[in-house]
N, CA, C and O atoms as a GROMACS GRO file, in nm:
protein
  380
    1MET      N    1  -0.147  -3.282  -0.576
    1MET     CA    2  -0.178  -3.239  -0.461
    1MET      C    3  -0.085  -3.105  -0.455
    1MET      O    4   0.034  -3.102  -0.484
    2LYS      N    5  -0.187  -2.968  -0.402
    2LYS     CA    6  -0.168  -2.852  -0.408
    2LYS      C    7  -0.038  -2.808  -0.295
    2LYS      O    8  -0.038  -2.855  -0.181
    3ASP      N    9   0.030  -2.750  -0.325
    3ASP     CA   10   0.154  -2.683  -0.235
    3ASP      C   11   0.080  -2.613  -0.138
    3ASP      O   12  -0.010  -2.537  -0.174
    4ASP      N   13   0.109  -2.628  -0.015
    4ASP     CA   14   0.060  -2.554   0.073
    4ASP      C   15   0.183  -2.454   0.121
    4ASP      O   16   0.269  -2.506   0.191
    5SER      N   17   0.199  -2.289   0.081
    5SER     CA   18   0.305  -2.259   0.141
    5SER      C   19   0.291  -2.165   0.270
    5SER      O   20   0.371  -2.075   0.293
    6ASP      N   21   0.178  -2.196   0.356
    6ASP     CA   22   0.115  -2.152   0.471
    6ASP      C   23   0.103  -2.248   0.583
    6ASP      O   24   0.079  -2.223   0.701
    7GLU      N   25   0.129  -2.389   0.514
    7GLU     CA   26   0.134  -2.524   0.638
    7GLU      C   27   0.228  -2.475   0.771
    7GLU      O   28   0.188  -2.477   0.888
    8ASN      N   29   0.375  -2.425   0.722
    8ASN     CA   30   0.454  -2.398   0.819
    8ASN      C   31   0.404  -2.326   0.915
    8ASN      O   32   0.413  -2.364   1.032
    9PHE      N   33   0.331  -2.191   0.877
    9PHE     CA   34   0.273  -2.120   0.977
    9PHE      C   35   0.214  -2.127   1.066
    9PHE      O   36   0.232  -2.082   1.179
   10ARG      N   37   0.110  -2.205   1.005
   10ARG     CA   38  -0.020  -2.292   1.102
   10ARG      C   39   0.042  -2.383   1.174
   10ARG      O   40   0.008  -2.385   1.293
   11ILE      N   41   0.124  -2.460   1.141
   11ILE     CA   42   0.181  -2.532   1.238
   11ILE      C   43   0.247  -2.518   1.380
   11ILE      O   44   0.242  -2.582   1.485
   12ALA      N   45   0.332  -2.366   1.322
   12ALA     CA   46   0.390  -2.272   1.438
   12ALA      C   47   0.271  -2.213   1.498
   12ALA      O   48   0.277  -2.222   1.621
   13VAL      N   49   0.181  -2.162   1.462
   13VAL     CA   50   0.088  -2.117   1.515
   13VAL      C   51   0.021  -2.210   1.620
   13VAL      O   52  -0.004  -2.176   1.736
   14ARG      N   53   0.000  -2.314   1.573
   14ARG     CA   54  -0.061  -2.416   1.664
   14ARG      C   55   0.028  -2.466   1.767
   14ARG      O   56  -0.009  -2.510   1.876
   15ASP      N   57   0.094  -2.460   1.744
   15ASP     CA   58   0.280  -2.512   1.851
   15ASP      C   59   0.274  -2.386   1.969
   15ASP      O   60   0.281  -2.405   2.090
   16SER      N   61   0.263  -2.280   1.915
   16SER     CA   62   0.297  -2.165   2.017
   16SER      C   63   0.151  -2.184   2.111
   16SER      O   64   0.159  -2.118   2.215
   17ARG      N   65   0.051  -2.242   2.099
   17ARG     CA   66  -0.041  -2.274   2.221
   17ARG      C   67  -0.007  -2.322   2.311
   17ARG      O   68  -0.070  -2.313   2.416
   18LEU      N   69   0.149  -2.415   2.297
   18LEU     CA   70   0.157  -2.501   2.400
   18LEU      C   71   0.201  -2.394   2.515
   18LEU      O   72   0.188  -2.407   2.637
   19VAL      N   73   0.257  -2.280   2.440
   19VAL     CA   74   0.336  -2.188   2.553
   19VAL      C   75   0.246  -2.048   2.597
   19VAL      O   76   0.194  -1.963   2.525
   20ASP      N   77   0.249  -2.061   2.732
   20ASP     CA   78   0.166  -1.908   2.802
   20ASP      C   79   0.244  -1.806   2.807
   20ASP      O   80   0.320  -1.800   2.903
   21PRO      N   81   0.248  -1.705   2.714
   21PRO     CA   82   0.348  -1.610   2.713
   21PRO      C   83   0.268  -1.481   2.827
   21PRO      O   84   0.320  -1.370   2.839
   22ARG      N   85   0.156  -1.515   2.892
   22ARG     CA   86   0.127  -1.426   2.999
   22ARG      C   87   0.214  -1.374   3.083
   22ARG      O   88   0.245  -1.255   3.095
   23PRO      N   89   0.257  -1.478   3.148
   23PRO     CA   90   0.341  -1.428   3.299
   23PRO      C   91   0.492  -1.360   3.211
   23PRO      O   92   0.571  -1.306   3.289
   24THR      N   93   0.519  -1.359   3.110
   24THR     CA   94   0.619  -1.300   3.100
   24THR      C   95   0.593  -1.115   3.055
   24THR      O   96   0.659  -1.013   3.076
   25PHE      N   97   0.493  -1.139   3.002
   25PHE     CA   98   0.448  -0.991   3.008
   25PHE      C   99   0.348  -0.929   3.107
   25PHE      O  100   0.299  -0.819   3.080
   26GLU      N  101   0.314  -0.997   3.223
   26GLU     CA  102   0.274  -0.956   3.334
   26GLU      C  103   0.427  -0.944   3.421
   26GLU      O  104   0.435  -0.847   3.496
   27ASN      N  105   0.502  -1.002   3.419
   27ASN     CA  106   0.661  -0.963   3.448
   27ASN      C  107   0.699  -0.839   3.419
   27ASN      O  108   0.734  -0.756   3.502
   28LEU      N  109   0.692  -0.820   3.277
   28LEU     CA  110   0.755  -0.739   3.243
   28LEU      C  111   0.664  -0.594   3.232
   28LEU      O  112   0.732  -0.491   3.227
   29ALA      N  113   0.540  -0.581   3.229
   29ALA     CA  114   0.478  -0.504   3.318
   29ALA      C  115   0.522  -0.441   3.450
   29ALA      O  116   0.554  -0.323   3.466
   30ALA      N  117   0.517  -0.549   3.554
   30ALA     CA  118   0.511  -0.542   3.655
   30ALA      C  119   0.667  -0.426   3.680
   30ALA      O  120   0.666  -0.328   3.754
   31ASN      N  121   0.804  -0.477   3.588
   31ASN     CA  122   0.914  -0.432   3.644
   31ASN      C  123   0.932  -0.295   3.553
   31ASN      O  124   1.037  -0.230   3.559
   32THR      N  125   0.837  -0.262   3.479
   32THR     CA  126   0.852  -0.113   3.388
   32THR      C  127   0.740  -0.040   3.436
   32THR      O  128   0.725   0.069   3.380
   33GLY      N  129   0.641  -0.074   3.539
   33GLY     CA  130   0.527   0.042   3.572
   33GLY      C  131   0.434   0.006   3.445
   33GLY      O  132   0.314   0.013   3.474
   34LEU      N  133   0.454  -0.025   3.338
   34LEU     CA  134   0.313  -0.050   3.248
   34LEU      C  135   0.208  -0.120   3.295
   34LEU      O  136   0.207  -0.186   3.399
   35SER      N  137   0.102  -0.102   3.205
   35SER     CA  138  -0.009  -0.212   3.215
   35SER      C  139  -0.001  -0.342   3.117
   35SER      O  140   0.038  -0.322   3.002
   36TYR      N  141  -0.031  -0.451   3.152
   36TYR     CA  142  -0.029  -0.556   3.077
   36TYR      C  143  -0.089  -0.507   2.958
   36TYR      O  144  -0.007  -0.503   2.866
   37GLU      N  145  -0.206  -0.469   2.925
   37GLU     CA  146  -0.242  -0.441   2.793
   37GLU      C  147  -0.124  -0.317   2.723
   37GLU      O  148  -0.137  -0.293   2.603
   38GLU      N  149  -0.027  -0.253   2.790
   38GLU     CA  150   0.032  -0.151   2.728
   38GLU      C  151   0.147  -0.261   2.656
   38GLU      O  152   0.165  -0.273   2.535
   39VAL      N  153   0.214  -0.333   2.756
   39VAL     CA  154   0.314  -0.437   2.671
   39VAL      C  155   0.302  -0.525   2.582
   39VAL      O  156   0.385  -0.548   2.493
   40VAL      N  157   0.173  -0.596   2.603
   40VAL     CA  158   0.108  -0.698   2.463
   40VAL      C  159   0.086  -0.613   2.380
   40VAL      O  160   0.122  -0.646   2.267
   41HIS      N  161   0.012  -0.451   2.397
   41HIS     CA  162   0.010  -0.407   2.260
   41HIS      C  163   0.143  -0.336   2.188
   41HIS      O  164   0.148  -0.311   2.068
   42PHE      N  165   0.243  -0.311   2.279
   42PHE     CA  166   0.397  -0.296   2.214
   42PHE      C  167   0.445  -0.431   2.139
   42PHE      O  168   0.514  -0.424   2.038
   43ALA      N  169   0.415  -0.520   2.179
   43ALA     CA  170   0.473  -0.666   2.142
   43ALA      C  171   0.374  -0.682   1.999
   43ALA      O  172   0.427  -0.699   1.890
   44LEU      N  173   0.285  -0.677   2.009
   44LEU     CA  174   0.218  -0.668   1.874
   44LEU      C  175   0.247  -0.591   1.783
   44LEU      O  176   0.258  -0.630   1.667
   45VAL      N  177   0.266  -0.452   1.823
   45VAL     CA  178   0.288  -0.355   1.668
   45VAL      C  179   0.418  -0.375   1.648
   45VAL      O  180   0.446  -0.362   1.530
   46ARG      N  181   0.544  -0.412   1.743
   46ARG     CA  182   0.656  -0.444   1.728
   46ARG      C  183   0.649  -0.568   1.590
   46ARG      O  184   0.692  -0.546   1.477
   47TYR      N  185   0.593  -0.678   1.628
   47TYR     CA  186   0.567  -0.799   1.569
   47TYR      C  187   0.534  -0.770   1.414
   47TYR      O  188   0.587  -0.822   1.316
   48ALA      N  189   0.404  -0.645   1.421
   48ALA     CA  190   0.349  -0.643   1.300
   48ALA      C  191   0.394  -0.552   1.199
   48ALA      O  192   0.371  -0.562   1.078
   49GLY      N  193   0.494  -0.416   1.290
   49GLY     CA  194   0.584  -0.351   1.225
   49GLY      C  195   0.707  -0.406   1.132
   49GLY      O  196   0.755  -0.347   1.036
   50SER      N  197   0.743  -0.523   1.179
   50SER     CA  198   0.852  -0.622   1.150
   50SER      C  199   0.796  -0.684   1.010
   50SER      O  200   0.890  -0.734   0.948
   51GLY      N  201   0.679  -0.696   0.946
   51GLY     CA  202   0.594  -0.740   0.857
   51GLY      C  203   0.685  -0.877   0.843
   51GLY      O  204   0.752  -0.923   0.935
   52ALA      N  205   0.672  -0.939   0.696
   52ALA     CA  206   0.719  -1.051   0.686
   52ALA      C  207   0.851  -1.103   0.767
   52ALA      O  208   0.865  -1.208   0.830
   53GLU      N  209   0.943  -0.996   0.746
   53GLU     CA  210   1.050  -1.016   0.817
   53GLU      C  211   1.064  -1.110   0.971
   53GLU      O  212   1.121  -1.218   0.988
   54ALA      N  213   1.000  -1.034   1.060
   54ALA     CA  214   0.944  -1.139   1.145
   54ALA      C  215   0.910  -1.286   1.138
   54ALA      O  216   0.949  -1.367   1.222
   55LEU      N  217   0.830  -1.320   1.026
   55LEU     CA  218   0.855  -1.464   1.034
   55LEU      C  219   0.942  -1.500   0.971
   55LEU      O  220   0.906  -1.605   0.918
   56LEU      N  221   1.051  -1.472   0.941
   56LEU     CA  222   1.170  -1.550   0.868
   56LEU      C  223   1.309  -1.510   0.948
   56LEU      O  224   1.426  -1.531   0.919
   57ALA      N  225   1.246  -1.440   1.068
   57ALA     CA  226   1.386  -1.409   1.116
   57ALA      C  227   1.474  -1.515   1.180
   57ALA      O  228   1.414  -1.607   1.235
   58VAL      N  229   1.591  -1.517   1.180
   58VAL     CA  230   1.663  -1.632   1.218
   58VAL      C  231   1.762  -1.570   1.362
   58VAL      O  232   1.776  -1.643   1.460
   59GLU      N  233   1.824  -1.431   1.357
   59GLU     CA  234   1.877  -1.394   1.457
   59GLU      C  235   1.746  -1.291   1.562
   59GLU      O  236   1.661  -1.210   1.525
   60PRO      N  237   1.782  -1.343   1.700
   60PRO     CA  238   1.676  -1.254   1.769
   60PRO      C  239   1.729  -1.128   1.775
   60PRO      O  240   1.844  -1.084   1.787
   61ALA      N  241   1.585  -1.066   1.762
   61ALA     CA  242   1.657  -0.879   1.772
   61ALA      C  243   1.646  -0.831   1.932
   61ALA      O  244   1.647  -0.712   1.962
   62ALA      N  245   1.639  -0.916   2.011
   62ALA     CA  246   1.725  -0.839   2.114
   62ALA      C  247   1.851  -0.859   2.165
   62ALA      O  248   1.908  -0.785   2.245
   63LEU      N  249   1.912  -1.000   2.098
   63LEU     CA  250   2.079  -1.000   2.082
   63LEU      C  251   2.084  -0.859   2.012
   63LEU      O  252   2.124  -0.759   2.071
   64SER      N  253   2.056  -0.859   1.929
   64SER     CA  254   2.123  -0.752   1.817
   64SER      C  255   2.125  -0.598   1.872
   64SER      O  256   2.205  -0.505   1.864
   65GLU      N  257   2.008  -0.616   1.928
   65GLU     CA  258   2.010  -0.468   2.009
   65GLU      C  259   2.121  -0.476   2.145
   65GLU      O  260   2.193  -0.382   2.179
   66LEU      N  261   2.116  -0.601   2.208
   66LEU     CA  262   2.208  -0.602   2.332
   66LEU      C  263   2.354  -0.571   2.266
   66LEU      O  264   2.419  -0.477   2.311
   67ILE      N  265   2.402  -0.643   2.166
   67ILE     CA  266   2.551  -0.603   2.069
   67ILE      C  267   2.590  -0.487   2.057
   67ILE      O  268   2.698  -0.433   2.081
   68ALA      N  269   2.437  -0.428   1.991
   68ALA     CA  270   2.461  -0.251   1.926
   68ALA      C  271   2.471  -0.189   2.074
   68ALA      O  272   2.561  -0.105   2.073
   69ALA      N  273   2.406  -0.201   2.209
   69ALA     CA  274   2.404  -0.117   2.306
   69ALA      C  275   2.572  -0.135   2.386
   69ALA      O  276   2.638  -0.050   2.446
   70ARG      N  277   2.602  -0.274   2.357
   70ARG     CA  278   2.731  -0.275   2.418
   70ARG      C  279   2.858  -0.213   2.346
   70ARG      O  280   2.968  -0.179   2.391
   71ARG      N  281   2.793  -0.208   2.195
   71ARG     CA  282   2.934  -0.139   2.136
   71ARG      C  283   2.945  -0.003   2.131
   71ARG      O  284   3.046   0.055   2.092
   72ALA      N  285   2.833   0.056   2.173
   72ALA     CA  286   2.790   0.211   2.196
   72ALA      C  287   2.824   0.238   2.310
   72ALA      O  288   2.826   0.358   2.338
   73GLY      N  289   2.859   0.154   2.401
   73GLY     CA  290   2.906   0.201   2.506
   73GLY      C  291   2.770   0.240   2.601
   73GLY      O  292   2.792   0.308   2.701
   74ASP      N  293   2.647   0.204   2.577
   74ASP     CA  294   2.533   0.250   2.635
   74ASP      C  295   2.508   0.165   2.734
   74ASP      O  296   2.413   0.098   2.694
   75TRP      N  297   2.540   0.129   2.841
   75TRP     CA  298   2.553   0.090   2.947
   75TRP      C  299   2.370   0.056   3.009
   75TRP      O  300   2.301  -0.042   3.038
   76ASP      N  301   2.356   0.212   3.004
   76ASP     CA  302   2.168   0.190   3.091
   76ASP      C  303   2.093   0.114   2.996
   76ASP      O  304   1.992   0.052   3.030
   77LYS      N  305   2.139   0.116   2.873
   77LYS     CA  306   2.054   0.057   2.765
   77LYS      C  307   2.047  -0.101   2.812
   77LYS      O  308   1.946  -0.159   2.852
   78VAL      N  309   2.198  -0.164   2.797
   78VAL     CA  310   2.259  -0.292   2.818
   78VAL      C  311   2.188  -0.340   2.932
   78VAL      O  312   2.151  -0.456   2.910
   79GLY      N  313   2.157  -0.303   3.034
   79GLY     CA  314   2.080  -0.297   3.181
   79GLY      C  315   1.946  -0.322   3.136
   79GLY      O  316   1.886  -0.427   3.159
   80ALA      N  317   1.896  -0.220   3.071
   80ALA     CA  318   1.736  -0.228   3.066
   80ALA      C  319   1.745  -0.361   2.953
   80ALA      O  320   1.686  -0.461   2.993
   81LEU      N  321   1.803  -0.372   2.839
   81LEU     CA  322   1.781  -0.489   2.778
   81LEU      C  323   1.756  -0.617   2.870
   81LEU      O  324   1.651  -0.682   2.879
   82ILE      N  325   1.898  -0.642   2.946
   82ILE     CA  326   1.901  -0.762   3.017
   82ILE      C  327   1.781  -0.760   3.151
   82ILE      O  328   1.761  -0.851   3.231
   83ASP      N  329   1.736  -0.673   3.148
   83ASP     CA  330   1.608  -0.629   3.262
   83ASP      C  331   1.518  -0.705   3.184
   83ASP      O  332   1.470  -0.799   3.247
   84TRP      N  333   1.478  -0.693   3.059
   84TRP     CA  334   1.321  -0.721   2.998
   84TRP      C  335   1.392  -0.865   2.945
   84TRP      O  336   1.309  -0.955   2.935
   85LEU      N  337   1.509  -0.899   2.916
   85LEU     CA  338   1.504  -1.034   2.918
   85LEU      C  339   1.498  -1.116   3.028
   85LEU      O  340   1.468  -1.234   3.015
   86GLU      N  341   1.519  -1.073   3.124
   86GLU     CA  342   1.503  -1.160   3.276
   86GLU      C  343   1.348  -1.148   3.339
   86GLU      O  344   1.301  -1.212   3.433
   87ALA      N  345   1.303  -1.078   3.282
   87ALA     CA  346   1.156  -1.092   3.310
   87ALA      C  347   1.081  -1.225   3.248
   87ALA      O  348   1.014  -1.297   3.323
   88GLY      N  349   1.093  -1.248   3.138
   88GLY     CA  350   1.076  -1.369   3.097
   88GLY      C  351   1.137  -1.524   3.163
   88GLY      O  352   1.089  -1.637   3.148
   89LEU      N  353   1.242  -1.487   3.230
   89LEU     CA  354   1.282  -1.614   3.287
   89LEU      C  355   1.222  -1.627   3.428
   89LEU      O  356   1.230  -1.733   3.490
   90GLU      N  357   1.159  -1.508   3.480
   90GLU     CA  358   1.108  -1.522   3.637
   90GLU      C  359   0.982  -1.606   3.624
   90GLU      O  360   0.932  -1.659   3.723
   91SER      N  361   0.926  -1.619   3.488
   91SER     CA  362   0.823  -1.678   3.488
   91SER      C  363   0.842  -1.852   3.566
   91SER      O  364   0.941  -1.924   3.561
   92LYS      N  365   0.715  -1.877   3.628
   92LYS     CA  366   0.753  -2.014   3.679
   92LYS      C  367   0.703  -2.141   3.554
   92LYS      O  368   0.726  -2.261   3.560
   93GLU      N  369   0.640  -2.078   3.464
   93GLU     CA  370   0.587  -2.139   3.376
   93GLU      C  371   0.717  -2.245   3.264
   93GLU      O  372   0.706  -2.358   3.217
   94TRP      N  373   0.846  -2.132   3.256
   94TRP     CA  374   0.914  -2.126   3.199
   94TRP      C  375   1.009  -2.218   3.240
   94TRP      O  376   1.049  -2.297   3.154
   95ARG      N  377   1.045  -2.225   3.327
   95ARG     CA  378   1.138  -2.327   3.385
   95ARG      C  379   1.103  -2.453   3.406
   95ARG      O  380   1.184  -2.532   3.454
   0.00000   0.00000   0.00000
């Protein structure tokens, strides 16, 4: 039997179809004054820019950014990150 190193990725992609990310991106776009397309493009660029690390990451990037902003005393960035995270919670699909 051939070892299938991509099986877990294919399963994760299939399982991701159970979640609709559109409401989160729509809320984020509305909250930032950007278009839906701009926000989706940014998310894809950010993911693709992370390369293979994005597939293996365990620590949430948003949490790392939030901790770094707090340590730097950048309260505007802390607030902006919290607003960004909250936009995902506003989705009726999420709750």
